[in-house]
C-alpha positions in Angstrom: 18.2 5.4 10.2 21.0 5.9 12.7 24.5 6.5 11.5 27.2 4.2 13.1 30.2 5.5 14.9 32.2 7.6 12.4 35.4 6.0 13.6 34.5 2.6 12.1 34.6 3.0 8.3 33.3 -0.5 7.6 30.2 0.1 9.9 29.6 3.5 8.2 29.8 2.0 4.7 27.6 -0.9 5.7 25.1 1.5 7.2 25.1 3.6 4.0 24.5 0.5 1.9 21.6 -0.5 4.2 20.1 3.0 4.0 20.4 3.0 0.2 18.7 -0.4 0.1 15.9 0.9 2.2 15.6 4.0 0.0 15.4 1.9 -3.1 12.9 -0.6 -1.5 10.7 2.4 -0.6 10.5 3.4 -4.2 13.8 5.2 -4.8 14.1 8.5 -6.7 10.9 10.5 -6.8 9.1 8.3 -4.4 11.2 7.6 -1.3 12.4 10.3 1.1 16.1 11.3 1.2 15.8 11.3 5.0 16.9 7.6 4.9 20.3 8.7 3.4 20.7 12.1 5.0 22.4 11.0 8.2 25.3 9.8 6.0 26.0 13.2 4.5 26.9 16.5 6.1 24.1 19.1 5.8 26.5 21.3 3.8 27.7 18.5 1.5 28.5 19.4 -2.1 28.3 17.1 -5.1 30.0 18.1 -8.3 29.0 16.2 -11.5 30.5 16.9 -14.9 28.4 19.2 -17.0 28.2 16.6 -19.8 26.3 14.2 -17.6 22.5 14.2 -17.6 22.4 15.7 -14.1 25.6 17.7 -14.5 26.1 20.6 -12.1 26.9 21.4 -8.5 24.4 20.2 -5.9 24.5 21.5 -2.3 23.0 20.3 0.9 20.6 17.4 1.5 18.0 18.9 -1.0 20.8 19.3 -3.6 22.0 15.7 -3.1 18.5 14.4 -3.6 17.8 16.5 -6.7 19.8 14.6 -9.3 18.1 11.4 -8.4 14.5 12.8 -8.4 12.8 12.8 -11.8 11.3 16.1 -12.7 13.0 18.0 -9.9 15.7 19.5 -12.2 15.6 21.0 -15.6 
């Protein structure tokens, strides 16, 4: 999936939604590859989720962003 021009926020968001749809259509977490979504996130992106959530913690990079959505990948 190719990311649209970063200067057009509507195109970027539409592209992200299309990538997410493709990811889910390919089986979603645990089955699809995060490569479909990766172009929309910086390689050093950081996701912070509250510790009280099922996947609470800090997730770094593409592998980290994929981990909370992949069953069995985290404790």
